[in-house]
Every structure is written in structure tokens, then in C-alpha cells.
C-alpha positions in Angstrom: 33.2 -6.3 30.7 32.9 -3.8 27.8 33.2 -0.2 29.0 31.6 2.5 27.1 31.7 6.3 27.8 29.4 9.3 27.7 30.5 12.9 28.0 28.1 15.2 29.7 28.1 19.0 30.1 27.8 20.0 33.8 24.1 20.9 33.5 23.3 17.5 32.0 25.4 15.7 34.7 23.6 17.7 37.4 20.2 16.6 36.1 21.4 13.0 36.2 22.6 13.4 39.8 19.4 15.3 40.9 16.8 13.1 39.2 18.7 9.8 39.2 18.1 9.5 35.4 18.6 11.4 32.2 17.2 11.2 28.7 20.6 12.6 27.5 21.9 15.7 25.9 19.9 17.7 23.3 21.4 15.6 20.4 20.3 12.5 22.2 16.8 13.8 22.6 16.7 14.8 18.9 18.0 11.4 17.7 15.8 9.3 20.0 18.7 7.5 21.8 21.7 8.3 24.0 25.0 8.3 22.1 28.0 6.6 23.7 31.6 6.0 22.6 34.1 3.3 23.1 37.5 4.1 24.5 38.9 4.1 21.0 36.2 6.5 19.7 36.2 8.9 22.7 39.0 11.3 21.8 37.5 11.9 18.4 34.0 12.4 19.9 35.4 15.0 22.4 37.2 16.8 19.7 34.3 16.8 17.3 31.4 17.6 19.6 33.0 19.3 22.7 35.9 21.2 21.2 37.2 23.8 23.7 34.4 23.1 26.2 35.3 23.1 29.9 33.3 21.7 32.8 32.6 18.3 31.2 32.1 15.0 33.0 33.2 11.6 31.7 30.8 8.7 32.6 31.8 5.1 32.3 29.3 2.2 32.0 29.4 -1.5 31.5 27.9 -2.1 28.1 27.1 -5.7 28.9 24.8 -4.7 31.8 22.6 -2.6 29.6 20.9 -5.5 27.9 18.8 -5.2 24.8 18.4 -1.4 25.2 22.0 -1.0 24.0 22.5 -1.4 20.2 25.7 -1.1 18.3 25.0 0.9 15.1 27.1 2.3 12.3 28.0 5.9 12.4 31.1 7.8 11.4 32.7 6.0 8.5 30.7 2.9 9.2 32.2 2.4 12.7 29.9 0.8 15.2 28.8 3.1 18.1 26.9 2.1 21.2 23.4 3.7 21.4 21.1 3.4 24.4 17.4 3.2 23.7 16.2 4.1 27.2 16.9 6.6 29.9 20.3 6.6 31.5 20.1 5.8 35.2 22.6 6.9 37.8 23.0 3.4 38.9 24.1 2.4 35.4 27.4 4.2 36.0 30.5 2.4 37.0 32.2 5.7 37.7 32.2 9.4 36.7 35.1 11.9 36.7 35.7 15.4 35.6 37.1 15.7 32.1 39.8 18.4 32.3 40.6 20.8 29.5 44.3 21.4 29.2 45.7 23.9 26.7 42.5 23.7 24.7 42.3 19.9 24.5 40.5 17.4 26.7 43.0 15.4 28.8 42.1 11.8 29.2 45.3 11.0 31.1 44.5 8.5 33.9 40.9 8.2 32.9 40.9 5.3 30.4 
């Protein structure tokens, strides 16, 4: 199993819970796919795109279960990032947990 991660703001997460699906955050809608990160990429993603934001949710998915809709494409410095080319469904999630902000940084302790 290859686990990939998505960080959602609370409003984005609530949409997923309420509707059972999500087309992603505004950046995902703009780019035409949903951005994910590997465990190794996650801290940099949080620092770059969610710096100082509280009330976030960390979602974990099994990349292998997403089939052909998931593509690994080059991004930052040529690293391959997982991108989902369909809506994210609530039943795609393995788990979801709050992503705490501690002293201005996101605390991944016990999450990965």
C-alpha cells in the first residue's frame, strides 16, 4: 500500500463530509486535478502552502486504490507528486485527522 496525503482547510473538509465528494481546494480547481503529497513531501507542502494556518485536516489515501485517475507527475525540482484527475470521494479515505499547529508550525507527530 502506498499512502498519499491531502491537506484540507476546514471548509474544504466540511464540503467533503457533507457532499461525500470534493473537487478539491481552489488551487486544485484551477489546475484541473487534486494535488497530493507523499509522506516525504508533506512537511514541505504544509510549510509552503499552509504556513501558520490552523484548523487543517490531514487526509490519508491508498494511492494504489485510485487506479488510472492518479498520475505521478513532476513538480518542485522534478520530484514526482501524485495528482488525482477525478473528484475525491469520502470513501477514498483511509483516515482523516486534525493537523495541529504548534508554536506556528504544523505538528505531524503521531500522524505519519
